[in-house]
C-alpha positions as CSV (number, residue, x, y, z in Angstrom):
1,X,0.1,0.0,-0.1
2,X,1.6,3.3,-1.1
3,X,-0.1,5.8,1.1
4,X,1.0,6.8,4.3
5,X,-1.7,6.1,7.1
6,X,-1.7,7.5,10.7
7,X,-2.5,5.1,13.3
8,X,-6.2,5.3,14.6
9,X,-6.2,5.9,18.2
10,X,-8.9,3.3,19.0
11,X,-12.0,1.5,17.4
12,X,-14.1,4.7,18.1
13,X,-11.7,6.7,15.7
14,X,-12.8,4.2,12.9
15,X,-16.6,4.3,13.6
16,X,-17.0,7.3,11.5
17,X,-15.3,5.5,8.3
18,X,-17.5,2.4,9.2
19,X,-20.8,4.6,8.8
20,X,-19.5,6.4,5.7
21,X,-18.8,2.9,4.3
22,X,-22.3,1.7,5.3
23,X,-23.8,4.7,3.7
24,X,-22.0,4.0,0.5
25,X,-23.0,0.4,0.4
26,X,-26.6,1.4,1.0
27,X,-26.5,4.0,-1.7
28,X,-25.0,1.7,-4.3
29,X,-27.5,-1.1,-3.3
30,X,-24.8,-3.7,-2.1
31,X,-24.4,-6.0,0.7
32,X,-21.0,-6.7,2.2
33,X,-19.3,-9.5,4.2
34,X,-15.9,-9.7,5.9
35,X,-13.6,-12.6,6.5
36,X,-11.1,-11.7,9.3
37,X,-7.8,-13.3,10.4
38,X,-5.3,-11.1,12.2
39,X,-8.1,-8.3,13.0
40,X,-10.2,-11.1,14.9
41,X,-13.4,-9.7,14.0
42,X,-12.7,-6.0,14.4
43,X,-14.0,-4.9,11.1
44,X,-17.4,-6.7,11.9
45,X,-17.6,-5.1,15.0
46,X,-17.0,-1.6,13.5
47,X,-19.8,-2.4,11.0
48,X,-22.5,-3.3,13.6
49,X,-21.8,-0.3,15.8
50,X,-23.8,1.5,13.0
51,X,-27.5,1.4,13.6
52,X,-29.3,-0.1,10.7
53,X,-26.2,-1.9,9.5
54,X,-28.2,-5.0,8.9
55,X,-29.4,-3.6,5.7
56,X,-25.9,-3.8,4.0
57,X,-23.9,-6.0,6.4
58,X,-24.3,-9.5,6.2
59,X,-21.7,-10.9,8.6
60,X,-18.0,-11.5,9.5
61,X,-16.2,-14.8,9.5
62,X,-13.3,-14.7,12.1
63,X,-11.1,-17.4,11.0
64,X,-8.0,-17.3,12.8
65,X,-7.0,-21.0,12.4
66,X,-6.0,-23.0,9.4
67,X,-8.8,-25.2,9.9
68,X,-11.4,-22.4,10.3
69,X,-10.0,-20.8,7.0
70,X,-10.4,-24.3,5.4
71,X,-13.7,-25.5,6.7
72,X,-15.5,-22.0,6.7
73,X,-14.2,-20.3,3.6
74,X,-12.8,-23.2,1.4
75,X,-9.3,-22.0,1.6
76,X,-7.0,-24.7,0.0
77,X,-5.5,-26.8,2.6
78,X,-2.2,-27.5,0.6
79,X,-1.7,-23.7,0.1
80,X,-2.0,-23.0,3.8
81,X,0.6,-26.0,4.6
82,X,2.9,-24.6,1.7
83,X,2.9,-21.0,1.9
84,X,1.2,-20.3,5.3
85,X,-1.9,-18.0,5.9
86,X,0.0,-14.8,5.3
87,X,0.1,-14.3,1.6
88,X,-1.9,-12.8,-1.4
89,X,-3.3,-16.3,-2.5
90,X,-5.0,-17.0,0.9
91,X,-6.3,-13.4,1.2
92,X,-7.9,-14.0,-2.3
93,X,-9.3,-17.2,-1.3
94,X,-10.7,-16.0,2.0
95,X,-12.6,-13.2,0.1
96,X,-14.0,-15.6,-2.5
97,X,-14.9,-17.6,0.3
98,X,-16.8,-15.1,2.4
99,X,-18.5,-13.6,-1.0
100,X,-19.9,-17.3,-1.6
101,X,-20.9,-18.4,1.9
102,X,-22.7,-15.0,2.8
103,X,-23.9,-14.5,-0.7
104,X,-22.9,-11.0,-0.6
105,X,-22.1,-8.4,-3.3
106,X,-18.7,-7.7,-2.2
107,X,-16.5,-9.1,0.4
108,X,-13.0,-8.1,2.0
109,X,-10.7,-10.2,3.7
110,X,-7.6,-9.7,5.9
111,X,-4.8,-12.0,6.9
112,X,-1.5,-10.9,8.4
113,X,1.1,-10.7,11.3
114,X,-0.2,-8.4,13.7
115,X,2.6,-9.0,16.2
116,X,4.5,-9.2,18.3
117,X,7.1,-11.3,16.4
118,X,7.3,-12.2,12.4
119,X,10.0,-13.2,10.5
120,X,12.3,-11.7,7.8
121,X,10.0,-12.9,5.2
122,X,6.8,-12.1,7.0
123,X,7.6,-9.2,9.5
124,X,5.3,-7.7,12.1
125,X,2.8,-5.5,10.4
126,X,2.7,-7.2,7.2
127,X,-0.9,-7.6,6.0
128,X,-2.7,-8.9,3.0
129,X,-6.1,-7.6,1.8
130,X,-8.5,-8.7,-0.9
131,X,-11.7,-7.3,-2.2
132,X,-13.9,-9.7,-4.4
133,X,-17.2,-8.9,-5.8
134,X,-20.0,-10.6,-7.6
135,X,-19.2,-8.4,-10.7
136,X,-15.9,-9.9,-10.9
137,X,-13.9,-7.3,-9.3
138,X,-11.0,-8.4,-7.6
139,X,-8.4,-5.9,-5.7
140,X,-5.6,-7.0,-3.6
141,X,-3.6,-4.8,-1.2
142,X,-0.4,-5.4,0.6
143,X,0.9,-3.3,3.6
144,X,3.5,-3.3,6.2
145,X,2.1,-1.3,9.1
146,X,4.6,0.4,11.4
147,X,2.7,0.1,14.6
148,X,2.3,-2.5,17.5
149,X,-0.3,-5.2,17.4
150,X,-3.2,-3.1,18.4
151,X,-2.2,-0.4,16.0
152,X,-1.4,-2.9,13.1
153,X,-5.2,-4.3,13.7
154,X,-6.8,-0.9,13.6
155,X,-4.8,0.1,10.3
156,X,-5.9,-3.1,8.6
157,X,-9.5,-2.3,9.6
158,X,-9.3,1.0,8.2
159,X,-7.9,-0.1,5.0
160,X,-10.5,-2.7,4.7
161,X,-13.2,-0.2,5.2
162,X,-11.7,2.2,2.9
163,X,-11.7,-0.7,0.2
164,X,-15.4,-1.4,0.6
165,X,-16.2,2.4,0.6
166,X,-14.3,2.9,-2.6
167,X,-16.0,0.2,-4.2
168,X,-19.3,1.2,-3.2
169,X,-18.8,4.8,-4.2
170,X,-17.6,3.9,-7.7
171,X,-20.4,1.5,-8.1
172,X,-22.9,4.2,-6.8
173,X,-21.4,6.7,-9.3
174,X,-21.5,4.3,-12.3
């Protein structure tokens, strides 16, 4: 991800963006779903802080383990064993799985290394996000956030919300 982002202070700092995202989805007549690993349900929490979110938010799959990714979203078991859960291919399969499972118009997935820890290949703050939509749209994002565990989760949630909002605004504007 090329743009610089300031670390949100807390979940409350992202509630306004969640509301904007919801309004954009509603204006576009779209429903959304989320597949979350390293954020552990944070984006779903933010979406449901908005009254009336059931009009446009279908649900969030918190899939932290390999087994959950495979069982709930259909992520390829061999891919997980071969490359781990933190990569673009897994993010893409997670988004596709959420799109299918929830029968949503659009889905976003998040998988990454929130921290602490990490490796040279997969450092703390590395996150892959993927947006998949029924119209065939696929958009991948990769970021390495410069924060602690909490900050990395907040920045990932912000990016997911921005991806959804941008997609919905584009759809509404034709």
